[in-house]
Each structure stands twice: as structure tokens, then as C-alpha cells.
N, C-alpha and C positions, 0 to 999 in steps of 0.2 A: 504494500500500500504506500503510495507516494505521500510526501509530507503535506501536500495540499489537501489530500484526502483524509488526513488525520484530524478529526474535529475537536479533540480535547487538548487544550493548552494548559498552562500552569494554573490560571485562576479557576477554570472549570474543574480541574483535577483537585485543587484545594477545596472547592465547594463540594466535590464528591466525598472527600474524606470527612470534612466538617459535618456535612449533611447526614452522612451515614452514622457518625459517632453521636451527634446530638439528635436524639429521637425522643423516646418516651421516658428514658431513665431519669433525665434531669428534673422532670416534673413529678415523678413518683418517689424518688429517693429520699427527700427530706423526711417523710413520715417514717420510712424504714430506719433512718439514721437517728431519729429522735432520742432513743434510749441512751445514746452515747454522747450527746451534747457536743461541746467543743472538742472533745477527744476524738471525734470523727475525723478531724483534720489530719491526725496522724495516719489513719487508714487511707485517706485521700492521697497523702504524700507518698505512701508506699505504692499505691496503685498507679499514680501518675509516673512515679519513678520507673516502675516495671514496664508501663506502656511506652515510656520514652526509650528505654533500652531496646524493646522490641521494634519500635519505629526506626531506630538507628540501624539495627540489623537488616531490616527490610530495605532501608535506603542503600546500604552497602551492597546488598544482593542485586538491587536494580542497577547499580553502577557496574557490578562485576560481569553481568551477562544480560543480553537483550532477551526478554522473555515475555510470553503472553500467557496469562492464567495464574499469575501470582505464585503462591506457595506450591502449587502443583508443578510448575515449570522448574522451580528450584529443587524440589524433591526428586523429580525425574532425572534432572541433570546429575545430581549427586548420587542417587541410589538406584536408578533404573525404573522400568515400567511398573513393577509391583508396588513399591513405596509411592511412586507417583500416582498410581491409581488410588491408593488409600488416602493420600492427601487431597486429591481432586474430589473423590466421592464424599469424604468427610466434610470438606468445605462447602460442597454443593448442598449437602443435607442441612448444614448449619444455616445456609442462606435462606432456603425456602421455609425452614421452620421459623427462622427469625422473621420472615415476611408475614407468616401467620400471626406471630406475636405483635408485630408493629401494626398490622391491620386491626387487630383487636384493640390495641392501645388507641389507635385513631378513633375507633368507634366509641371508646370510653371517653375520650376528650371531647368528641362531638356531643356525646350525651350530657356532659357537664354544661355545655352552652345551649343545647337543644334537647331537653330531657325526653321529649316524645320520640326522638329518633331511636332510642335504646330502651324504651319502656319495658320491653319483653326480651327474653333471650333470643327469640327469632329475629326481632328487629335489629338487635345488636349484631348478630351474625350477618344479617343482610347488609348493614352498613360496612362491616369489615370486608365482606366480599366485594361490595361495590367499589370501595377504594382500591382494593388489590387489582381488580380487573380494569379500572380506569387507568392506573399506572401501567398495566400491561399493554393496553391499547396505545398509550403514548409511546412506549418503547418500541412497539411494532412499527410505528411511523418512522423510526430511525434514531440512532444514538445521539445525533446532534440535537434533535427536538427534546429527547429525554435529558440531555446535559443542560440545555437552556432552562428547562423547568427546574432542574436541580439547583442551578445557580440562583434563580429567583427565590425558590423556597428557602435556601440557606440564608440568603440576605434577610428575608422576612422573619426568620426566627432568631438569627444570631444577633442582630441589632437590638431587638427588644430585650433579649436575655442579658446582654451586656449592660444595657441601660438599667434594667432591674437590679442587677448585681451591684453596679457602681452607685446608683442613687440609693438603693436599700442600705448600703453601708452607712449612709448618713443618719439613718433612723435606728441603727443598732447601738445598744449600750453594752459595755463590757459585763454588766451585771447579768445580762441575758445568757451569758456563757458560764455562769456559776450555778452549781458546781461544775468544774471542768469535766468530770467523768461521772455523771449521775448514775451510770449502770453499776458502779462499785466493783466491776470486774478488773482484773489486772490489765495494765495498758497493752501488754503484748497480745492478750486475748482480744481486747477491743480492736486493736490494729488489724488483726487477722479477720475478725468478723466484718469490719467495715470494708476492708479491701475486697472481701468476697462479694459484698453487696454492691460495691461500686464498679465491679468488673464489667457487668452488663452495659453500663453507660459508656464504656470506652472501647467496646468491640467495634471493629471497623477501621482501625488505624492502618491496616494493610490494604485498604480499598484501592489506593492509587496504583498498586502493583498488579492488579488483576487485568484491567483493559488496556495494557500497554500496546497492543496491536493497533489501537486507534488513538495513540497519544503522539503529539508532536515532540520530537527530540527526547525520547523516553529516558535516555541515560542521565540527562540533566533534570528533566521535568519531574519524573517520578520521585527521586530522592527528596527534592525540595518540597514537593507537595505533601509527601508522607510526614516529614518532620514538622513543617509549618502547620499543616492541618491538624495534626495530633495535639500540638501545643495550644492552638487556638481553641479547639473543642474541649480539651481537658481542663484548661484554666477557666474557661467560661462556665463549664458545668460545676466545677468545684466552688467557684465564687458564688454562683446562684444558690446552690444547695446550702452552703455555709451561712449565707445571709438569711435564708428562710428559717434556719434553725435558731438564729438570733432574734427573729421577729415574732415567733409564736411560742406560747407556753408549751412545755413538753407534753402535758396531758392532752392539749388540743392538737398539737402536731402529730402525736402518735396515732390518733384516731381519724385523721383527716384523709379523705379520698383525693383531695386536690389541694395540697398544702401551699403551693406557690400562689394559686388563685386566692386562697383564703387569706394569705398574708397581704396580698395586694388589696383585697377588699377592706381589710382592717385599717390599712394605712391611708388609702386614697379613695375608698368608696366602692360601691357595687360595680360600677362601670369598669373600674380597673381590674376587678376580679374577672369580669366577662372578657376583658381584653386579654388577660393572661390565658384564659381558657381558649380563646381563638388562636393565640400564639402556640399553645400546646397542640392544638389540632393541626395547624400548619406544620409544626415541627414533626409530628408523627407522619404526616402525609409526605413531607420532603424526604424523611428517612426511608419510607416505603418505596418511593420512586427511585432513590439511589440504589437500594438493594435489589429492586426488580431489574434495574439496569445491569447489575453484576451477575444475576442469577444464571444467565446463559453464557457468560464469558469463560468461566473455568471449564465447564463441559465442552465448550467450543474448542478451546486449546487442546484439551485431552483427546477429543475426537479427531482433530487434525493430525495428532500423533498416533492415531489408531489405538489409543488406550481406552477411549470411550466408544460406544457405537457410532457409526458414520452419520446417523440421523442428526446428531447434535452439531455436526459441522456444516449442515446445509444452510445456505444463506438465501434470503429472499431478495427481491429487487431493491429493497432499501438497505441491503447489507446487514440485515438483522438475522441472527440464528433463531429462526421462528420456532423450530421444534423444541429446543431447550427452554426458550422463554415460556412457551405455552405449557409444557409439561411441568415446569417448576411451579407455575401459578395454579395448575390443576392440583398438584400435591399439597400446596399450601391451603388451597380451598377445601380439600378433603380433610385436612387437619382441623380446620375451623368448623366445618360442617359436622364432623364426627363428634365434636365436643361442644356444640353450640348450646346444649342444655345446661352446661356449667355456667357459673357466673363469669363475667368478663375478667375479673381478677384471677379466678382459678384457671381459666383458659390461658390468660397471659402468662401466669407463672409456669404452667405446664409447658408452654411453647419455648419460653426463654431457657428453661432447664435443658431441653433438647438442643437448642441452638448453641448455648455456651459450651456444653460438653463437646460437641462435634466441631466447634471452631478452634478450641484450644489444642487439639491434636495436630492440625496443620501448623500452628504456631511452633510447637515443639519440633516438628519435623523440619520446618524452615530454618530454625536456629542451628540444628544439627547439620543441615545442608550447607549453611554458610561455612562451618568449620571445615567441611570437605572441599568446598569450591575455592575458598580464599585461604589456602594453606600458608601463604607467605605474609599474612596480615601482621600489622604491628601488635606488640604485646598489649597495648591499652585497648585495642579493638577486641582482642581475645578476652580480656577481662570483662568488657561490656557484654560480649556475647555470652560469657559464662553466667553473668547476672541475669540476662534475658532468659537463658535456659532454666535456671533455678526458679525464676519467677513463673515461667510457663508451667513447669512441672508442679510447683506448689499450687497454682491456680487450678490446674487440671484435677489434682487430687482433692482440692477444696470444694469442687462442685458437688461432691457427695456421691454415695454409692448408687443411689437411684439414677442420677444423671449418667454416671459411667455405664451402668447396666443398659440403659436405653441407647446410649451411644454405641455400645458394643453390638446390640441387636441390629441397629441400622447399618453398621459397618458390615456385619455378616450378610445382610440383605443384598449388598453389592457384590459379594463373592461370586455368585453364579455368572454375573455379567463379566467380571474380570476373567474368569475361566473361559467363557465363551469367546472373548476377544483374543485370548492367547491361542486358543485352538484355531481360530480363523486366521491368525497372523502367521502361523507356522508355514503353510504352503508358500506364502509370499516371501518369507525369509529364505526358504530353501532355494527358490528360483532366482533370488537376487544374484547378480554377477559379483564376483570378487569375494 
């Protein structure tokens, strides 16, 4: 693909990273972090540090080799088709399960502004499915159109969040953060608990490495977008969540379904609360659009290498891998429909558990791949990579036994496809010259 035909430049790629990272988590986390008070900042620091280490490793990988498909390409280069398939399959599963979660979060945010839209579980599921398929149709129109929508959505949610965090600091008093650690738990235990909770809010830092086949000057653009986007999204999310904790009493915060909107309502009136609800809705929609954009890119790269079935590599007249895009949305829809009778919160929690567990495995594989690809790296880079590996392994174990079990089941579901691809590839390899 020529440079002129590559529609994603630096700013659109930064918007993809920021838009994918800032989704539902920033609006829901303050309530979950309420029991830890100001001590939650320690957990945030740990999570941001781990995410930055991972972002740096992904940036170095993007500089070391031209690749399409993100962690899949790095895994295949370092370890071959088998591990490459595991990374691609696991990451693909994490994306369409995340899309189910984000679509549900969108429905919940819309319900806070327009209660009738989600008055029943069936209506809530219908809203979630409507948002998912609207984004799918936009992406079918072409990656440029999807990228433009992503840029607009990112600006619409990033600017209000930054304003809320900065202005909100002026209304916070230090007394609001006393006691420092209301949970009474040891600080190490608090840090671990908070880091596990905040992890969902920072997934997506690797987004810029996935669609590199449609990126201008990827060796320069991808590393810069990865690090810049991660820092913007991480700091904004941490600032907004910490301000909310300082604005609401712990007992109110702990039981609030929309803590940021409630804080805005108390400070600046009901209209401000509605405004935050609208921003939350836009935020979820923008994140959903960004992840829908990516859901066909990793299978596309794997199919071009004959690691995934050939159907994932077929492009329509808009240059869109239609089969992978539609199949991913169908699977996300099935996850929503099969669980629509649950509450939105229960469905959201179920989906993010699946997504987080299956996303962390490609993180671990990508860091290990860097060690194998960049064997002559400086000692300080190796130290950073070691930290990223330890963080990824800790986070993977920290997702819990249930998440790991579901992740294992979904990985095993891909095994027949991998075996089928290997069987079909053998005759081709035997007949190749040399």
C-alpha cells in the first residue's frame, strides 16, 4: 500500500489509542475505588507505571520491525506460527468480548441520560446492539471514515474530562482525602487491589501497533502515538477519578451508579450532571468505534500469513476485511444476547473479565518476543522490558481463577482451527521450491 493510500497519520493514531483507552472505566471506577480513598493513588501509580513500561516495549517493537497485526506479528516473528496463532486468537477474542462490554456500558450511560431507553433488560440489550452495529456499518464504509469518527469522538470526550479534572481540583479540600486509607488494609494490599481494578481502564495502549498496514511512516508514527496516547489517556483518567473521590463522601461514592455525574450535579447543578452523562455516552461510543475498527485487523494479518482462515483476508471494494469485521460483531452480539436477562452491571462485569484475561496473554507474549527480536538492546531497555514482563504476569494472575479458566476455554476453542490451517498448509510447503 502506497503512502498516499495510508489514511492514518500521527494525530489519528493518537486518537485511536486515547479513544480506545478512555471508555467506560473512567466513569465507573471512582465508586469501585471509594473504599481506598486517597490511597488509591498508589495503585494508580503502579498501574500507570506498568502500562508505560508496556507502551515503551510496544514502541520499540514497532521500531524494530514493520508489522501488521500488533502482538500477533511480533509473536510470529519471534516464535513461529503456533505462538503467533495463540497471540492472534487470544487478542481477537479479547477485542470482540470487550466490544460486548463497551456496548453494554454505552447502553448504561445512555440510560442515565434517557432512562426509558434501558427501562427493561431487553431495551438495554437493544441499545447495546444498536450501537455495536452502527459502528460496524461505519467501519464497513472504510477505515478513513471510521478514523475520522474516532478523532471527533476522542476530542469530544477528552476535552470535557480534562476540564472536569482541572476545574474539580479547585473544589477539592485536603480534608476530603482523610483518612488516607479508610479501608484499614495494608498499603501493599491496597496497591494490589487498586491496580487490578484500574487495569481495565488502561487496556488498549497497544492499539497503534495493530493497523500498521494502513499507517503513514509506521516506524516513526506508531512508537510516538503509542507513548503519547498512553500518557494522555492514563493521566486524564487518573486525574478525573482522583478528583471525584475528593468531591463525594465515601458512603455516597461507594453506592453511586454514576459517581462522576453525581459529583458534577452536586457542584454545578443538575444540568452539569446531565452533561457528564452525555460525555460518558460519547466516551463509550468512541471507544466502541475504535475497537470495532481493530477487531478485523489482527485476523486480517494472520490470514495473510495463512495462520488464520483465508476468509479473514478478503477485502471489499472499500479495502475493509468484511468477513472478520462482521463475524466479530456477530460474536459480540451473541454474547450480549445470551446474557441480556442479566442486569447491565452483571453483563458488563462478565464481559470485561473475559476481555482482560485474553488481552493480557498477548501482552506477555509480546514482551517475550521483544527479548528474542532485539537481542542487542541496551541494558536499560532490558531492565524496562523485565519490569513490563513482571507487571504483565502479575496482572494476568491477578485477574482471578474464573477469568483464567474462561480464557483457557476460549483458547482451546481455537485449537481445531489452528490444526486445520496447519494441515492445509503442508501441501503448499512441500511444493515450494528451495
